[in-house]
C-alpha positions as CSV (number, residue, x, y, z in Angstrom):
1,M,-21.5,-14.8,-18.5
2,L,-20.1,-13.7,-21.9
3,F,-17.4,-11.3,-20.7
4,P,-13.9,-12.2,-19.5
5,I,-12.8,-12.1,-15.9
6,S,-11.4,-8.7,-14.9
7,R,-7.9,-8.7,-13.7
8,K,-6.7,-5.3,-12.8
9,F,-3.4,-4.9,-10.9
10,P,-3.0,-1.9,-8.7
11,Q,0.7,-1.4,-8.9
12,L,1.5,1.7,-6.9
13,S,2.3,0.9,-3.3
14,V,2.4,4.3,-1.8
15,V,4.3,4.7,1.4
16,L,2.6,7.2,3.7
17,L,4.1,6.0,6.9
18,A,3.3,7.8,10.1
19,T,4.7,5.4,12.6
20,M,8.3,6.3,12.7
21,L,9.1,5.1,16.2
22,V,12.5,4.9,17.7
23,L,11.5,1.5,19.0
24,P,10.9,-1.3,16.4
25,V,7.3,-1.4,15.0
26,A,5.7,-4.0,12.8
27,A,5.0,-3.0,9.3
28,E,1.4,-2.8,8.2
29,P,0.4,-4.4,4.9
30,D,1.5,-2.4,1.9
31,T,3.9,-0.3,4.0
32,Q,7.6,-0.4,4.4
33,T,8.9,0.8,7.8
34,T,12.3,2.2,8.4
35,A,13.6,2.2,12.0
36,S,14.9,5.4,13.3
37,T,18.4,5.7,14.8
38,N,18.8,4.1,18.2
39,I,19.4,7.2,20.4
40,S,21.1,6.7,23.8
41,G,19.7,3.3,24.4
42,Q,16.1,4.5,24.3
43,S,14.9,2.1,21.6
44,Q,13.2,-0.4,23.8
45,N,11.5,1.7,26.4
46,N,8.0,0.9,27.5
47,F,5.2,3.4,27.3
48,A,5.5,4.5,31.0
49,T,9.2,5.2,30.6
50,D,8.8,7.1,27.3
51,L,6.0,9.1,28.8
52,K,8.1,10.1,31.7
53,L,11.0,11.1,29.4
54,A,8.6,12.9,27.1
55,Q,7.3,15.0,30.0
56,Q,11.0,15.9,30.7
57,G,11.3,17.2,27.1
58,D,13.0,14.3,25.3
59,A,12.0,14.6,21.6
60,F,12.5,11.0,20.7
61,A,10.3,9.9,23.6
62,Q,7.7,12.5,22.7
63,N,7.6,11.1,19.2
64,N,7.2,7.5,20.5
65,V,4.4,8.5,22.8
66,G,2.7,10.4,20.0
67,V,3.0,7.4,17.7
68,R,1.5,5.0,20.3
69,Y,-1.5,7.3,20.6
70,L,-1.7,7.7,16.8
71,D,-1.8,4.0,16.1
72,G,-3.1,2.6,19.4
73,L,0.0,0.6,20.0
74,E,1.1,-1.5,22.9
75,G,-2.2,-1.3,24.7
76,V,-2.4,2.5,24.5
77,K,-5.9,3.6,23.5
78,Q,-5.9,5.5,20.1
79,D,-6.2,9.2,20.8
80,Y,-5.5,11.6,18.0
81,A,-5.5,14.7,20.2
82,Q,-2.8,13.2,22.4
83,A,-0.9,12.1,19.4
84,K,-0.9,15.6,17.9
85,F,0.0,17.1,21.2
86,W,3.2,15.0,21.6
87,L,4.2,15.0,18.0
88,E,4.0,18.8,17.9
89,K,6.4,19.0,20.9
90,A,8.9,16.7,19.2
91,A,8.5,18.4,15.8
92,A,9.1,21.8,17.4
93,Q,12.5,20.5,18.5
94,G,13.2,19.6,14.9
95,L,12.8,15.8,15.1
96,V,12.2,14.7,11.5
97,E,10.2,11.6,12.4
98,A,7.7,13.7,14.3
99,Q,7.5,16.3,11.5
100,N,6.7,13.5,9.0
101,N,4.1,12.1,11.3
102,L,2.4,15.4,11.7
103,G,2.3,15.7,8.0
104,Y,0.7,12.3,7.8
105,M,-2.0,13.3,10.3
106,Y,-2.9,16.4,8.2
107,L,-2.7,14.5,4.9
108,Q,-5.1,11.8,6.2
109,G,-7.2,14.1,8.4
110,L,-6.6,12.1,11.5
111,G,-8.0,14.0,14.4
112,V,-7.5,17.2,12.4
113,K,-9.2,18.8,9.5
114,Q,-7.6,17.4,6.3
115,D,-5.1,20.1,5.2
116,Y,-2.8,19.4,2.3
117,A,-0.9,22.7,2.8
118,Q,-0.1,21.7,6.4
119,A,0.8,18.2,5.3
120,K,3.2,19.5,2.7
121,A,4.8,22.0,5.0
122,W,5.6,19.4,7.6
123,F,6.8,16.9,5.0
124,E,9.1,19.6,3.6
125,K,10.6,20.3,7.0
126,A,11.5,16.6,7.4
127,A,12.5,16.1,3.8
128,A,14.9,19.1,3.9
129,Q,16.7,17.2,6.7
130,G,17.0,14.1,4.5
131,N,14.2,12.1,5.9
132,A,13.4,9.5,3.2
133,T,9.8,8.8,4.3
134,A,8.9,12.5,4.1
135,Q,10.7,12.8,0.7
136,N,8.6,9.9,-0.6
137,N,5.4,11.4,0.8
138,L,6.2,14.7,-0.9
139,G,6.7,12.8,-4.1
140,Y,3.3,11.2,-3.7
141,M,1.6,14.6,-3.1
142,Y,3.1,15.9,-6.4
143,Q,2.3,12.7,-8.3
144,Q,-1.3,12.8,-7.2
145,G,-1.7,16.6,-7.2
146,L,-2.9,16.7,-3.6
147,G,-3.4,20.4,-2.7
148,I,-0.8,21.3,-5.3
149,K,-0.5,21.2,-9.1
150,Q,0.3,17.7,-10.3
151,D,3.9,17.6,-11.2
152,Y,5.6,14.4,-12.2
153,A,9.0,16.0,-12.5
154,Q,8.8,17.0,-8.8
155,A,7.4,13.7,-7.8
156,K,10.3,11.9,-9.6
157,S,12.8,14.2,-8.0
158,W,11.6,13.5,-4.4
159,Y,11.2,9.8,-5.1
160,E,14.8,9.7,-6.4
161,K,16.1,11.4,-3.2
162,A,14.4,8.8,-1.0
163,A,15.3,5.9,-3.3
164,A,19.0,6.9,-3.2
165,Q,18.8,6.2,0.5
166,G,17.5,2.7,-0.2
167,Y,13.9,3.5,0.7
168,A,11.9,0.7,-0.8
169,G,8.6,2.5,-1.1
170,A,10.2,5.2,-3.2
171,Q,12.1,2.7,-5.3
172,N,8.8,1.0,-6.0
173,N,7.1,4.3,-6.8
174,L,9.9,5.2,-9.2
175,G,9.4,1.9,-10.9
176,Y,5.8,2.6,-11.3
177,M,6.5,5.9,-13.0
178,Y,8.7,4.2,-15.5
179,D,6.2,1.3,-15.9
180,E,3.4,3.7,-16.7
181,G,5.4,6.4,-18.4
182,L,4.3,9.1,-15.9
183,G,6.4,12.2,-16.7
184,V,9.1,9.9,-18.2
185,K,9.4,7.8,-21.3
186,Q,7.9,4.4,-20.6
187,D,10.9,2.1,-19.8
188,Y,10.2,-1.4,-18.6
189,A,13.9,-2.0,-18.0
190,Q,14.0,0.9,-15.6
191,A,10.8,-0.1,-14.0
192,K,12.1,-3.6,-13.4
193,S,15.3,-2.3,-12.0
194,W,13.6,-0.2,-9.4
195,Y,11.0,-2.9,-8.6
196,E,13.9,-5.3,-8.0
197,K,15.6,-3.0,-5.6
198,A,12.5,-2.7,-3.5
199,A,11.5,-6.3,-3.9
200,V,14.7,-7.7,-2.5
201,Q,14.1,-5.6,0.6
202,G,10.8,-7.5,1.0
203,Y,8.6,-4.7,-0.2
204,A,5.3,-6.6,-1.1
205,G,4.0,-4.0,-3.6
206,A,7.2,-4.3,-5.7
207,Q,7.2,-8.0,-5.5
208,N,3.7,-8.0,-6.9
209,N,4.7,-5.6,-9.6
210,L,7.6,-7.8,-10.6
211,G,5.3,-10.7,-10.7
212,Y,3.0,-8.8,-13.0
213,M,5.8,-8.0,-15.4
214,Y,6.7,-11.6,-15.7
215,D,3.1,-12.6,-15.9
216,E,2.4,-10.3,-18.8
217,G,5.8,-10.3,-20.4
218,L,6.4,-6.6,-20.0
219,G,9.9,-5.9,-21.0
220,V,10.9,-9.4,-20.1
221,K,10.2,-12.9,-21.5
222,Q,6.9,-14.1,-20.2
223,D,7.6,-16.5,-17.3
224,Y,4.8,-17.8,-15.2
225,V,7.2,-19.6,-12.8
226,K,8.9,-16.3,-11.9
227,A,5.5,-14.5,-11.8
228,K,4.2,-17.1,-9.4
229,S,7.3,-16.9,-7.2
230,W,7.1,-13.1,-6.8
231,Y,3.3,-13.2,-6.3
232,E,3.8,-15.8,-3.6
233,K,6.3,-13.6,-1.7
234,A,3.9,-10.7,-1.7
235,A,0.9,-12.8,-0.9
236,A,2.6,-14.4,2.1
237,Q,2.8,-10.9,3.5
238,G,-0.9,-10.5,3.1
239,Y,-0.7,-8.3,0.0
240,A,-4.2,-8.5,-1.5
241,G,-3.3,-7.7,-5.1
242,A,-0.8,-10.6,-5.2
243,Q,-3.4,-12.9,-3.6
244,N,-5.8,-12.0,-6.3
245,N,-3.2,-12.5,-9.0
246,L,-2.1,-15.9,-7.7
247,G,-5.8,-16.9,-7.6
248,F,-6.1,-15.9,-11.2
249,M,-3.2,-18.1,-12.1
250,Y,-4.7,-21.1,-10.4
251,Q,-8.1,-20.4,-11.8
252,H,-6.8,-20.5,-15.4
253,G,-3.9,-22.9,-14.9
254,L,-1.2,-20.3,-15.9
255,G,2.1,-22.1,-15.2
256,V,0.3,-24.2,-12.5
257,K,-2.2,-27.0,-12.5
258,Q,-5.7,-25.5,-12.7
259,D,-7.1,-25.5,-9.2
260,Y,-10.4,-23.8,-8.4
261,A,-10.1,-24.5,-4.7
262,Q,-6.8,-22.7,-4.5
263,A,-8.1,-19.9,-6.6
264,K,-11.2,-19.5,-4.4
265,A,-9.1,-19.5,-1.2
266,L,-6.8,-16.8,-2.5
267,Y,-9.6,-14.7,-3.9
268,E,-11.3,-14.9,-0.5
269,K,-8.2,-13.7,1.3
270,A,-7.9,-10.7,-1.0
271,A,-11.7,-10.0,-1.0
272,A,-11.8,-9.9,2.8
273,Q,-9.3,-7.1,2.6
274,G,-11.6,-5.2,0.2
275,D,-9.9,-6.0,-3.1
276,S,-12.5,-5.3,-5.7
277,N,-10.8,-7.4,-8.4
278,A,-10.9,-10.5,-6.1
279,Q,-14.5,-9.7,-5.1
280,F,-15.4,-9.6,-8.8
281,N,-13.5,-12.9,-9.5
282,L,-15.2,-14.6,-6.6
283,G,-18.6,-13.5,-7.9
284,Y,-17.7,-14.9,-11.3
285,M,-16.8,-18.3,-9.8
286,Y,-20.2,-18.5,-8.2
287,D,-21.9,-17.1,-11.3
288,E,-20.4,-19.8,-13.5
289,G,-20.1,-22.6,-10.9
290,L,-16.4,-22.9,-11.2
291,G,-15.3,-25.3,-8.4
292,V,-18.4,-24.3,-6.5
293,K,-22.1,-24.9,-6.8
294,Q,-23.5,-22.3,-9.1
295,D,-25.1,-19.7,-6.8
296,Y,-26.4,-16.5,-8.2
297,A,-27.2,-15.1,-4.8
298,Q,-23.5,-15.5,-3.8
299,A,-22.4,-14.1,-7.1
300,K,-24.6,-11.1,-6.5
301,T,-23.2,-10.5,-3.1
302,W,-19.6,-10.4,-4.3
303,Y,-20.4,-8.4,-7.4
304,E,-22.2,-5.8,-5.3
305,K,-19.1,-5.4,-3.0
306,A,-16.9,-4.8,-6.1
307,A,-19.5,-2.6,-7.8
308,A,-19.8,-0.4,-4.7
309,Q,-16.1,0.4,-5.2
310,G,-16.8,1.5,-8.8
311,D,-15.8,-1.7,-10.6
312,A,-17.4,-1.4,-14.0
313,D,-17.2,-5.1,-14.8
314,A,-19.1,-6.0,-11.6
315,Q,-21.7,-3.3,-12.4
316,N,-22.2,-4.9,-15.8
317,A,-22.4,-8.4,-14.3
318,L,-25.1,-7.3,-12.0
319,N,-27.1,-5.7,-14.8
320,Y,-26.7,-8.9,-16.9
321,L,-28.0,-11.1,-14.0
322,R,-31.0,-8.7,-13.5
323,E,-31.9,-8.4,-17.1
324,N,-31.9,-12.2,-17.4
325,G,-34.0,-12.7,-14.3
326,L,-31.3,-14.5,-12.4
327,I,-31.4,-12.1,-9.5
328,R,-33.6,-9.3,-8.3
């Protein structure tokens, strides 16, 4: 192939967390959880106990039951209708976590018709009470213009409120705004500062973004050692973008000994999660026979996966292979 490998880095790690349980819950990839306040020793209840308390009107238990149904946690079968039922009861009592979770259901259309107005209304109720997750989610709606006019000033304002509370997702999102110059003057120093705040909390998206800054020398001296270190932290958490970025470093020997086997292994991890850049890069390895036997059929398979997601480089690669009679 005559064109270079695509390496696009999705940098915005948006936090749209619905699962605000009182009991501890594991974070999903690309999501930063914040545990709610432990209320009257109810943080470790099992489902049966929480259900009994919920039926007695305990708002925290109602939220916990709703979240279990929402995410199918702890052996509870996922049931959006039940989730909505219990979350509404808790939200009606003013519980901010439940209000945020209802907003998330409407934002995503989980068991309900997608309704940005409803999502915004519930996020606003929780945000007005200082809930950082809801403040971040409102910021995201304004940034993306979801059911409202896109408004970077509003997005920044809500992100700042959540970031001031130490909410890592909002800190990352603020960093992204400065990184890209979205409604603010592009400022890599500010971007780096916000990314660092989130990264030290273990936020994988921010770790990846810091790695990218060092990788490309954006506002910092280019440093592949630091880039690799941050990518590794994010990749270890299963962050697909960082896995792809590390793979690229190994493929090209950027600050590391060139290692096609490592590159392929990392690309495969990211590609399995649906990362289009990694899918393209895997296709390219098979296309060129880089560390693998040249295999146009395999190249086609991976290019098609990336192309189906709108990756223009993969679409061009497929056209090139067809035009030259290398695939059908």
